[in-house]
C-alpha positions in Angstrom: -0.1 0.1 0.1 1.1 3.3 -0.8 2.1 5.8 2.0 -0.8 8.3 1.3 -1.8 11.6 2.7 -4.8 13.8 3.8 -5.4 16.2 1.3 -6.8 18.9 4.1 -6.4 19.0 7.4 -8.2 21.7 9.2 -9.4 23.1 12.8 -10.7 26.3 14.0 -11.0 27.9 17.3 -13.5 30.8 18.7 -11.4 33.9 20.1 -12.9 36.8 22.1 -10.9 39.2 20.1 -11.6 41.4 17.3 -10.6 40.0 13.7 -7.8 42.9 13.3 -5.8 41.9 16.6 -5.9 38.1 15.4 -4.9 39.3 11.6 -1.9 41.2 13.3 -0.9 37.7 15.1 -1.4 35.7 12.3 0.4 37.4 10.0 3.5 37.9 12.0 5.7 35.2 10.2 8.6 35.9 12.6 6.2 35.3 15.9 5.4 32.1 14.5 7.8 29.9 16.5 5.7 30.9 19.6 2.6 29.4 18.6 3.3 26.3 16.5 5.5 23.4 17.9 6.8 22.7 14.9 8.5 26.0 14.0 12.0 26.8 15.9 12.7 29.8 13.5 11.5 32.1 10.8 12.7 35.2 9.2 10.8 37.1 6.4 13.2 38.6 3.5 13.1 42.0 3.4 11.2 42.0 6.9 7.9 42.9 5.7 4.9 40.5 5.4 2.7 40.9 2.6 1.4 39.9 -0.9 4.5 37.9 -2.3 7.0 37.9 0.7 9.1 34.8 1.0 10.3 33.5 4.1 12.4 31.1 5.5 11.7 28.4 8.5 13.5 26.0 10.6 11.3 23.1 11.7 11.3 20.7 14.3 10.4 16.9 15.2 12.3 15.9 18.7 16.1 16.8 17.7 15.5 16.3 14.5 15.5 20.0 12.5 15.2 21.0 8.8 14.6 24.3 6.7 11.9 25.1 4.3 10.7 28.2 2.5 7.6 29.7 1.9 6.0 32.6 0.0 2.8 34.3 1.0 0.2 33.7 -1.7 -2.9 35.5 -0.4 -3.1 38.5 2.3 -6.6 39.8 2.5 -7.0 41.4 5.5 -10.5 41.2 7.4 -13.1 43.7 7.0 -16.6 44.1 8.4 -18.0 42.4 5.3 -15.3 39.6 4.4 -13.2 37.7 6.2 -9.3 37.6 6.5 -7.4 35.7 4.3 -3.9 34.6 5.0 -2.2 31.8 2.9 1.9 30.8 2.2 2.8 27.6 0.2 5.9 26.0 1.4 8.3 25.3 -1.3 9.8 21.9 -0.5 6.2 20.1 -0.1 4.1 22.2 -2.1 1.6 22.3 0.7 -0.6 25.6 1.1 -0.8 26.7 4.7 -3.9 29.0 5.6 -5.4 31.2 8.4 -9.1 32.3 7.9 -10.6 35.1 10.2 -14.1 35.6 10.2 -15.7 37.9 12.5 -17.9 36.3 15.0 -21.8 38.0 16.0 -20.7 39.0 19.6 -17.3 40.9 18.1 -14.8 38.0 18.6 -12.9 35.6 15.5 -13.7 32.6 14.7 -10.1 31.5 13.2 -9.7 28.4 10.9 -6.1 26.8 10.1 -6.0 24.3 7.0 -3.2 22.8 5.5 -4.0 21.7 1.9 -2.2 19.9 -1.1 -3.6 21.5 -4.1 -0.7 20.3 -6.1 -0.2 16.8 -4.3 2.8 16.7 -2.1 6.8 16.5 -3.6 7.9 12.9 -4.1 11.2 14.0 -2.5 9.0 15.1 0.8 7.0 12.2 0.6 10.1 10.0 1.1 11.6 11.9 3.7 8.2 12.0 5.9 8.5 8.2 5.6 12.3 7.5 6.0 13.0 10.7 8.7 9.6 11.9 9.7 7.9 8.5 11.0 5.4 8.2 8.3 2.4 9.6 6.5 0.2 9.0 9.4 2.0 9.1 12.6 3.2 12.6 11.2 -0.1 13.8 9.7 -1.5 13.2 13.5 1.5 15.1 14.6 0.4 18.2 12.5 -3.5 17.8 13.2 -1.8 17.9 17.1 0.2 21.1 16.1 -2.7 22.9 14.5 -4.7 22.7 17.3 -1.8 23.8 19.5 -1.0 27.0 17.4 -4.6 27.6 17.6 -5.1 27.5 21.1 -1.7 29.6 21.5 -3.1 32.3 19.5 -6.4 32.2 21.3 -4.5 32.8 24.5 -2.1 35.8 23.3 -5.2 37.7 21.5 -7.2 37.7 24.6 -4.6 38.3 27.0 
């Protein structure tokens, strides 16, 4: 049986803070290491996060470390009538990570984090996940837990 992957990972959380505040957190790529259990460090080329910005990450699993590169592909701040949409593509595996921010009736924000694979996952990434990161299922389970932890940490900071 082939080592398959899930095309969509997704989770949401309700945050008692306005979408603008949550937007300022999720688009702060260098701060992502505070929230994501997999990110050690992120550096944005030129220092400004915007449409087309490129950045580098150092990721971790236990004692293992690996670099990745990302590019912001959607950067739509939230407005009164439209949800916010922030997304970036990871060069090495072709995945797209995104945050959608929708205002709630009580003035808060529903934050959804997604990992999508619109162009599949690169063969190299599939092989490395199998050989180095424990296989697709355990690694996907780890990503799912990481998404939840990221959302909970962003909520805690936004509501502080």
